[in-house]
VMD Tcl script that draws the C-alpha trace (Angstrom):
set ca {
  {79.70 64.72 70.70}
  {79.25 63.42 74.15}
  {82.52 63.17 75.20}
  {83.76 66.69 73.39}
  {83.60 69.99 75.49}
  {83.61 72.62 73.42}
  {85.60 75.57 74.51}
  {83.83 79.07 73.79}
  {86.02 81.86 74.33}
  {84.57 85.14 75.28}
  {88.29 87.05 75.73}
  {87.47 89.70 72.83}
  {83.76 90.46 74.01}
  {83.57 89.91 77.80}
  {86.86 90.43 78.59}
  {86.86 93.48 77.01}
  {84.42 94.67 79.40}
  {87.12 94.94 82.28}
  {87.23 98.81 82.98}
  {90.07 99.56 80.78}
  {90.80 96.84 78.55}
  {89.56 97.71 75.53}
  {91.00 96.54 72.49}
  {91.42 97.83 69.48}
  {91.06 95.69 65.83}
  {94.27 94.90 65.01}
  {94.86 93.50 68.93}
  {91.66 91.68 68.66}
  {93.12 89.99 65.10}
  {96.10 89.23 66.89}
  {94.31 87.51 69.79}
  {92.10 85.89 67.79}
  {95.12 83.84 65.84}
  {96.38 82.93 69.64}
  {93.04 81.38 70.16}
  {92.88 80.10 66.84}
  {96.43 78.52 67.16}
  {95.40 76.58 70.73}
  {92.38 75.40 69.02}
  {89.38 77.06 70.38}
  {86.27 76.18 68.90}
  {84.75 79.20 69.04}
  {85.48 82.68 69.47}
  {83.18 85.48 70.50}
  {85.08 88.08 68.63}
  {82.60 91.56 69.72}
  {79.52 92.82 70.37}
  {79.16 94.71 66.73}
  {76.35 96.56 67.50}
  {77.88 98.39 70.08}
  {80.07 100.73 68.28}
  {81.82 101.30 64.78}
  {85.17 100.14 65.73}
  {83.38 97.00 67.54}
  {81.45 96.14 64.26}
  {84.99 96.37 62.05}
  {86.98 94.43 64.49}
  {84.23 91.34 64.73}
  {84.47 91.77 60.28}
  {88.51 91.50 60.49}
  {88.72 88.72 62.93}
  {85.78 86.84 60.48}
  {88.10 87.67 57.66}
  {91.13 86.32 59.33}
  {90.05 83.35 61.18}
  {89.69 80.21 59.35}
  {89.51 76.72 61.71}
  {87.53 78.35 64.90}
  {83.57 79.62 64.35}
  {83.24 83.54 64.59}
  {80.49 84.37 66.84}
  {79.19 87.82 67.22}
  {77.07 89.07 70.10}
  {73.53 90.59 69.64}
  {70.40 91.79 71.87}
  {66.89 90.39 70.47}
  {66.32 93.92 68.49}
  {66.36 93.45 64.64}
  {69.03 96.27 64.57}
  {71.17 94.03 66.81}
  {70.97 90.75 64.79}
  {71.50 92.74 61.33}
  {74.34 94.33 62.30}
  {76.16 91.02 63.64}
  {75.11 89.20 60.92}
  {76.51 91.98 58.50}
  {79.89 91.95 60.28}
  {79.96 87.95 60.50}
  {79.50 87.47 56.51}
  {83.48 87.30 55.55}
  {83.20 84.42 58.39}
  {84.35 80.45 57.17}
  {82.45 79.48 60.20}
  {79.48 82.30 62.01}
  {77.66 82.21 64.51}
  {75.08 84.53 66.13}
  {74.72 84.83 69.83}
  {71.63 86.51 70.78}
  {70.07 86.91 74.15}
  {67.54 88.27 76.44}
  {67.05 88.40 80.13}
  {64.71 85.96 81.76}
  {64.69 86.47 85.76}
  {61.90 88.48 87.39}
  {64.38 91.48 88.41}
  {65.60 91.83 84.56}
  {61.95 91.65 83.25}
  {60.05 93.63 85.76}
  {62.57 96.24 86.29}
  {65.19 96.19 83.14}
  {62.84 94.93 80.41}
  {59.77 96.12 81.74}
  {58.21 93.13 79.93}
  {56.01 90.18 80.63}
  {56.93 86.44 80.39}
  {54.90 86.14 77.39}
  {56.53 89.03 75.71}
  {59.92 87.88 77.01}
  {59.46 84.30 74.73}
  {57.81 86.18 71.81}
  {60.84 88.46 71.55}
  {63.03 85.48 71.85}
  {61.76 83.46 69.26}
  {61.61 86.24 66.99}
  {65.26 87.07 67.52}
  {66.13 83.64 66.88}
  {64.06 83.76 63.61}
  {65.92 86.68 62.26}
  {69.08 85.57 62.91}
  {68.80 82.35 60.93}
  {68.52 84.39 57.78}
  {72.44 84.71 58.12}
  {73.31 81.20 59.93}
  {71.93 78.14 61.06}
  {74.46 78.38 64.09}
  {72.61 80.39 66.80}
  {73.26 80.38 70.17}
  {70.52 81.99 72.83}
  {71.19 83.00 76.44}
  {68.54 83.75 78.90}
  {70.16 86.30 80.66}
  {70.43 85.97 84.45}
  {69.43 82.43 84.15}
  {70.96 82.04 87.49}
  {68.20 84.11 89.15}
  {65.31 82.85 86.75}
  {62.46 80.46 87.43}
  {63.17 77.02 86.69}
  {59.66 76.61 84.92}
  {59.98 79.84 82.70}
  {63.40 79.30 81.45}
  {62.09 75.45 80.22}
  {59.32 77.41 78.49}
  {61.76 80.48 76.97}
  {64.20 77.51 76.08}
  {61.70 74.83 74.60}
  {60.63 77.78 72.43}
  {63.73 78.98 70.51}
  {65.19 75.07 70.16}
  {61.57 75.00 68.43}
  {62.62 78.34 66.49}
  {66.06 76.95 65.28}
  {68.73 77.59 68.06}
  {71.71 75.35 68.10}
  {73.26 75.92 71.48}
  {71.29 77.08 74.66}
  {73.82 79.00 77.06}
  {72.83 79.15 80.71}
  {74.56 82.53 82.47}
  {75.24 82.91 86.00}
  {74.97 86.46 84.99}
  {76.05 88.10 88.27}
  {77.73 85.15 90.02}
  {75.09 84.19 92.51}
  {74.80 81.01 91.97}
  {76.54 77.77 94.37}
  {78.00 74.92 92.55}
  {75.42 72.14 93.48}
  {72.92 74.69 92.53}
  {73.87 75.33 89.08}
  {74.76 71.78 88.40}
  {70.88 70.65 89.54}
  {69.61 73.68 87.17}
  {71.44 72.22 84.19}
  {70.29 68.55 84.99}
  {66.61 69.58 85.42}
  {66.74 71.92 82.62}
  {67.91 68.83 80.18}
  {65.67 66.47 81.89}
  {62.55 68.47 81.61}
  {63.01 70.28 78.43}
  {61.16 67.89 75.46}
  {63.50 68.81 72.92}
  {66.81 69.39 74.83}
  {68.78 66.75 72.97}
  {68.35 69.10 69.65}
  {70.68 71.55 71.05}
  {74.02 71.77 73.00}
  {73.57 73.14 76.79}
  {76.36 75.36 77.59}
  {77.05 77.94 80.83}
  {78.86 81.28 81.06}
  {79.66 82.14 84.74}
  {80.75 85.28 86.32}
  {83.26 85.10 89.32}
  {81.48 87.78 91.54}
  {82.14 85.12 94.32}
  {84.81 83.26 93.16}
  {82.92 80.33 91.94}
  {82.93 80.78 88.13}
  {85.04 77.46 87.39}
  {83.74 75.41 90.12}
  {80.04 76.62 88.74}
  {80.97 76.09 85.35}
  {82.62 72.48 86.06}
  {79.38 71.43 87.88}
  {77.19 72.04 85.16}
  {80.17 69.93 83.13}
  {79.56 67.04 85.35}
  {75.34 67.44 84.79}
  {75.45 67.48 80.77}
  {76.62 70.85 79.41}
  {78.96 70.36 76.83}
  {80.18 73.96 75.76}
  {81.90 76.32 78.52}
  {82.18 79.95 77.88}
  {85.53 81.06 79.20}
  {88.39 83.60 79.09}
  {91.66 83.77 79.02}
  {93.20 84.54 82.34}
  {89.80 84.86 83.76}
  {89.34 88.52 82.38}
  {86.08 89.94 82.40}
  {83.38 92.28 83.78}
  {83.51 92.82 87.57}
  {85.44 90.27 89.23}
  {85.91 88.06 85.46}
  {84.39 85.00 83.65}
  {85.63 81.15 84.13}
  {89.16 81.26 83.35}
  {89.67 79.34 80.24}
  {93.24 77.37 81.55}
  {91.51 76.58 84.62}
  {88.21 74.30 82.89}
  {90.78 73.17 80.09}
  {93.03 71.80 83.08}
  {90.57 70.53 85.42}
  {88.86 68.70 82.26}
  {92.10 67.25 81.10}
  {93.95 66.25 84.43}
  {90.33 64.77 86.06}
  {89.62 62.57 83.41}
  {88.75 59.99 86.70}
  {85.79 62.61 86.87}
  {84.94 64.08 83.56}
  {83.59 61.81 80.74}
  {84.81 64.38 78.33}
  {87.82 66.71 76.95}
  {88.57 69.43 74.94}
  {90.33 69.19 71.68}
  {92.70 72.32 73.05}
  {96.12 72.72 71.95}
  {97.69 72.97 75.73}
  {100.74 73.80 75.07}
  {99.72 77.03 73.46}
  {98.29 78.37 76.90}
  {101.18 80.46 78.66}
  {101.53 82.29 75.20}
  {98.15 82.94 74.54}
  {98.03 84.21 78.49}
  {101.13 86.60 78.20}
  {99.82 87.98 74.86}
  {96.23 88.92 76.41}
  {98.21 90.36 79.48}
  {100.51 92.74 77.49}
  {97.51 93.93 75.43}
  {95.19 94.68 78.15}
  {97.76 95.50 80.62}
  {96.00 93.24 83.11}
  {98.87 91.76 84.87}
  {98.66 87.76 85.83}
  {98.73 87.32 89.60}
  {101.89 85.08 90.54}
  {99.60 82.91 92.48}
  {97.12 82.13 89.80}
  {96.60 78.41 88.72}
  {98.48 76.99 85.41}
  {99.58 80.52 84.28}
  {100.92 82.19 87.30}
  {104.93 82.88 87.52}
  {104.35 80.55 90.53}
  {102.43 78.23 89.41}
  {104.95 75.31 89.13}
  {107.50 76.81 91.88}
  {108.59 75.02 94.66}
  {110.04 76.31 97.94}
  {109.21 74.45 100.53}
  {112.34 71.95 101.27}
  {109.92 69.43 101.52}
  {107.82 69.75 98.43}
  {111.37 70.17 96.84}
  {112.77 67.10 98.21}
  {109.29 65.10 96.63}
  {109.46 66.87 93.24}
  {113.15 65.94 92.99}
  {112.55 62.33 94.03}
  {109.24 62.30 91.81}
  {107.43 65.18 90.26}
  {104.43 63.84 90.65}
  {104.56 64.02 94.64}
  {103.63 67.95 94.19}
  {102.73 68.36 90.82}
  {99.57 67.26 89.14}
  {100.40 68.54 85.95}
  {103.58 68.89 83.73}
  {104.70 72.69 83.47}
  {105.73 71.49 79.62}
  {102.08 70.55 79.04}
  {100.33 74.16 79.52}
  {103.89 76.22 77.40}
  {105.99 76.88 80.50}
  {108.93 75.27 78.16}
  {112.62 76.69 78.11}
  {111.97 79.69 76.32}
  {115.19 81.31 76.14}
  {115.64 82.72 72.40}
  {118.96 82.14 70.47}
  {118.98 85.55 69.18}
  {120.85 88.88 70.05}
  {122.37 91.28 68.07}
  {124.04 89.54 65.62}
  {120.45 87.71 64.33}
  {119.52 88.18 61.18}
  {115.56 89.03 60.16}
  {114.79 85.84 58.90}
  {115.22 83.93 62.39}
  {113.87 86.51 63.87}
  {110.65 86.58 61.81}
  {110.59 82.63 62.10}
  {110.41 82.99 65.84}
  {107.93 85.68 66.06}
  {105.23 83.26 63.82}
  {106.06 80.66 65.83}
  {105.19 82.58 68.84}
  {101.57 83.51 66.89}
  {102.87 86.91 65.74}
  {102.49 87.83 61.85}
  {103.34 90.96 60.05}
  {101.45 92.77 57.42}
  {103.73 94.64 55.82}
  {107.69 94.86 55.73}
  {107.74 98.30 57.35}
  {105.96 96.47 60.46}
  {108.74 93.79 60.05}
  {111.56 96.77 59.90}
  {110.40 98.61 63.14}
  {109.81 95.33 64.88}
  {113.26 94.70 63.76}
  {114.79 97.97 64.70}
  {113.10 97.50 67.98}
  {114.51 94.13 68.66}
  {118.14 95.27 67.95}
  {117.95 98.23 70.42}
  {116.87 95.63 72.84}
  {119.75 93.13 72.66}
  {121.63 96.17 72.88}
  {120.54 96.81 76.26}
  {120.35 92.96 77.43}
  {122.44 90.34 77.45}
  {119.75 87.32 77.15}
  {116.58 88.09 75.35}
  {113.36 85.52 76.43}
  {110.12 85.09 74.61}
  {108.22 87.13 77.09}
  {110.70 90.20 75.93}
  {109.44 89.45 72.43}
  {106.23 89.78 72.55}
  {106.48 92.69 74.56}
  {108.36 94.31 72.27}
  {106.14 93.05 69.08}
  {102.66 93.72 70.94}
  {104.02 97.73 71.45}
  {105.33 97.55 67.68}
  {102.23 96.29 66.04}
  {99.55 97.94 67.65}
  {97.76 100.60 65.67}
  {99.14 104.15 66.34}
  {96.73 105.90 64.56}
  {94.58 107.18 67.50}
  {98.03 108.39 68.91}
  {98.07 112.03 69.74}
  {100.58 111.89 71.84}
  {104.15 110.29 71.09}
  {106.99 110.29 73.56}
  {110.54 111.72 72.36}
  {113.34 111.60 75.35}
  {113.04 111.93 79.16}
  {115.65 113.49 81.48}
  {115.54 112.58 85.00}
  {117.90 113.75 88.01}
  {117.81 112.30 91.39}
  {119.90 112.66 94.30}
  {119.42 111.73 98.13}
  {118.32 114.90 100.22}
  {117.50 116.48 96.65}
  {113.88 116.82 95.01}
  {113.32 114.86 92.03}
  {113.00 116.71 88.69}
  {111.98 115.61 85.38}
  {112.29 117.24 81.92}
  {110.35 115.05 79.23}
  {109.55 116.05 75.45}
  {106.77 114.91 73.68}
  {104.95 115.36 70.16}
  {101.74 116.47 70.39}
  {99.71 116.57 67.16}
  {102.70 117.33 65.76}
  {104.06 119.70 67.37}
  {106.92 119.19 70.17}
  {106.46 120.09 73.49}
  {109.42 120.32 76.28}
  {108.13 120.49 80.18}
  {110.29 119.98 83.12}
  {108.80 119.57 87.15}
  {109.48 118.16 90.01}
  {107.59 115.36 92.32}
  {107.87 113.33 95.37}
  {109.97 111.09 93.71}
  {111.14 110.15 89.77}
  {108.01 108.81 88.77}
  {105.97 111.54 90.42}
  {108.15 114.56 88.62}
  {107.98 112.75 85.27}
  {103.74 112.43 85.41}
  {103.76 116.05 86.46}
  {105.87 117.22 83.80}
  {103.94 115.35 80.95}
  {100.74 116.61 82.59}
  {102.23 120.31 82.63}
  {102.14 119.73 78.86}
  {98.90 118.29 78.37}
  {96.58 119.60 81.31}
  {94.78 116.28 80.87}
  {91.95 116.59 84.15}
  {92.82 112.49 84.06}
  {92.70 110.54 87.13}
  {95.58 108.23 87.95}
  {93.48 105.18 89.82}
  {96.52 102.55 90.02}
  {100.24 102.31 89.17}
  {101.64 98.70 89.06}
  {105.56 97.66 87.98}
  {106.67 94.43 87.16}
  {109.57 92.48 85.87}
  {109.00 91.09 82.41}
  {111.90 88.31 83.20}
  {114.26 87.57 85.65}
  {117.61 89.62 86.42}
  {118.74 93.29 86.95}
  {119.04 93.96 83.21}
  {114.63 92.93 82.73}
  {112.24 94.85 80.40}
  {110.13 96.80 83.48}
  {106.61 96.67 82.41}
  {104.16 99.18 84.14}
  {100.64 99.62 84.10}
  {98.42 103.00 84.61}
  {94.77 102.98 84.94}
  {93.57 106.35 84.56}
  {89.54 107.61 84.38}
  {88.36 110.73 82.71}
  {84.24 111.66 82.85}
  {83.71 108.39 83.85}
  {86.07 106.26 81.10}
  {88.47 104.04 82.64}
  {91.40 103.05 80.87}
  {94.62 100.79 81.03}
  {98.06 102.16 79.51}
  {101.44 100.02 79.52}
  {104.69 100.88 78.76}
  {108.04 98.52 79.04}
  {111.62 99.38 78.59}
  {114.88 98.60 80.62}
  {114.45 101.95 82.38}
  {111.30 101.67 84.65}
  {111.35 105.39 84.55}
  {110.91 105.36 80.75}
  {108.48 102.96 80.93}
  {106.17 104.56 83.67}
  {106.12 107.70 80.92}
  {105.64 105.30 78.05}
  {102.39 103.57 80.18}
  {100.97 106.95 81.25}
  {101.30 108.19 77.75}
  {99.73 105.35 76.44}
  {96.94 105.85 78.91}
  {96.23 109.78 77.91}
  {95.96 108.27 73.99}
  {93.70 105.58 74.86}
  {91.62 108.34 76.67}
  {91.18 110.35 73.98}
  {91.01 107.89 70.95}
  {89.43 105.14 72.35}
  {85.57 104.46 71.19}
  {82.84 104.84 73.78}
  {81.13 101.49 73.42}
  {77.57 100.17 74.96}
  {78.24 96.58 76.36}
  {75.69 94.16 77.39}
  {75.72 91.63 80.17}
  {75.59 88.03 80.66}
}
mol new
graphics top color blue
foreach p $ca { graphics top sphere $p radius 0.5 }
foreach p [lrange $ca 0 end-1] q [lrange $ca 1 end] { graphics top cylinder $p $q radius 0.2 }
display resetview
């Protein structure tokens, strides 16, 4: 195992803790399939006790995934562990990940427990988890601010109790790479039974050091890294899977290990997570950003033309930036459409889903001269998501805008099955549309963010709009895509309103 770096993806659990990034069951399964296709070793599917919806989502992922290990998170309480065990019963390979805080500040102010009580509770939790699986992971929460002697004590105890993986979290992103690497080295050297467990790390990005800290840990003996697609996660996010994988793969002269990841699936998985969560990838994001392999400087362009290696340390094709134009159009058949989507990681559960998506594809083909994989991913993500919670549906939109005149919008919605038509004016066409929707619903939501991105190039590109809104402390993202950017804006706002009204309130831990 020394030369294998295990990739533990927590996009579906810690990534979902990003404000507004809540995913429903079908969306989690869709991402889990893409992670499995990418050959991720372990998929942390969620926190089963957080809500009935989270329990069902973890169970659905466990029923679907066969190649990757499916993991559920649990605190050290009996109820948490039992909930995780029940949700994971259908899994071909299951892991329970349990945790308790070990830093002085957490033990004193949050847990109000002594160090001995923390050790006893951790051991008891690992033993209870062993009723369901022998694949048990333990995390000392806030390890980055914990005392090294106490970490050694609690970790030795849980390994004796049956924990096979020890995950060391930098919960608040406080560590520096040299310090964090040294911590991992000391733990492995000082704990007598450290050879009986795989040491793992889970780093947050509050100071922009999540990837650096994770890689420092790998250099000092860690052989599992917990990470997320696009670095998604609470606050400033987690270590980005794509950056960890490609750093280790590219710098084989530095790292004495490698992952089993199929890197050609990275870009597709990144786009899928972005589409589902509504969290756009910044253009200059390493590996998966639109500019990651783009060159504008004349000196750089000249060098790359003469020899790619002058300014590129990786091949764009190695991470999935292939020529991705679809040879599909309005005359294409259902089988070709279905086959290409399967290659992109999408599978239909029923003929109805296929028919709906194919109809949307045909409509798009009438509007666009060329269709790209990105267009299909956006289109099918919309088609396959669960609409059972949607109380509001978009029917039609009319917008009038003219220089020197006040923009006006008229929108027709279906609300709980009843058709409503409203008109409004605004500072611009989008403002007018949003005000028309609010005149129909009076939702009381606050709009926090409005963002527009082009899915592909060209003036006929689909526009992708993301909104972030909040109500009564709940924050959600809404997303809409259309070749008409005003219609995309309306769809995004409606999608956000449906999420506010339909998403479970969940309790989430922090690792």
